[in-house]
PAKE-144135 format. One record per residue (C-alpha): residue in three letters; x, y, z. Coordinates in steps of 0.25 Angstrom, whole numbers, padded with zeros to 4 digits, always signed. Each point is the difference from the previous one (the first is absolute). Layout:
AlaXYZ
...
end
This chain:
Met+0074-0009-0020
Arg-0006+0011+0009
Leu-0006+0014-0005
Pro+0001+0014+0004
Tyr-0008+0003+0012
Ser-0005+0011-0015
Thr-0005-0011-0008
Leu-0004-0006+0013
Arg-0010+0011+0003
Arg-0005+0001-0016
Leu-0005-0015+0000
Ala-0007+0004+0012
Leu-0008+0012-0006
Leu-0002-0008-0013
Asp-0007-0009+0009
Val-0009+0007+0007
Val-0004+0008-0012
Tyr-0002-0014-0005
Val-0010-0004+0012
Val-0007+0013-0003
Gly-0002-0003-0014
Leu-0006-0013+0005
Phe-0009+0003+0009
Ser-0006+0013-0007
Arg-0001-0006-0013
Gly-0010-0009+0010
Val+0008-0013-0002
Ala-0004-0011+0008
Val+0008-0006+0015
Asp-0001-0010+0007
Leu+0001+0006+0015
Thr+0000-0015+0006
Leu+0011+0000-0006
Leu+0007+0011+0009
Pro+0004-0009+0014
Ser+0007-0008-0008
Ile+0007+0011-0008
Tyr+0007+0004+0012
Thr+0004-0012+0008
Gly+0006-0002-0012
Gly+0006+0012+0001
Phe+0004-0001+0014
Val+0008-0013-0003
Ala+0008+0006-0010
Ala+0004+0010+0009
Ile+0007-0006+0009
Val+0003-0011-0007
Ala+0006+0008-0013
Pro+0012+0007+0007
Tyr+0006-0014+0005
Leu+0000-0004-0017
Val+0007+0012-0005
end
């Protein structure tokens, strides 16, 4: 099932608002996790087209 582009755009905007809200409230974010998140995103970007 594919979502329309407008729905994906709205979801991305809500994600940004959510993250900004977390940072503005002072929620602790462990920045040492960023390298593993980037690595996972990189691997997912390579593998995802083959899984669709």
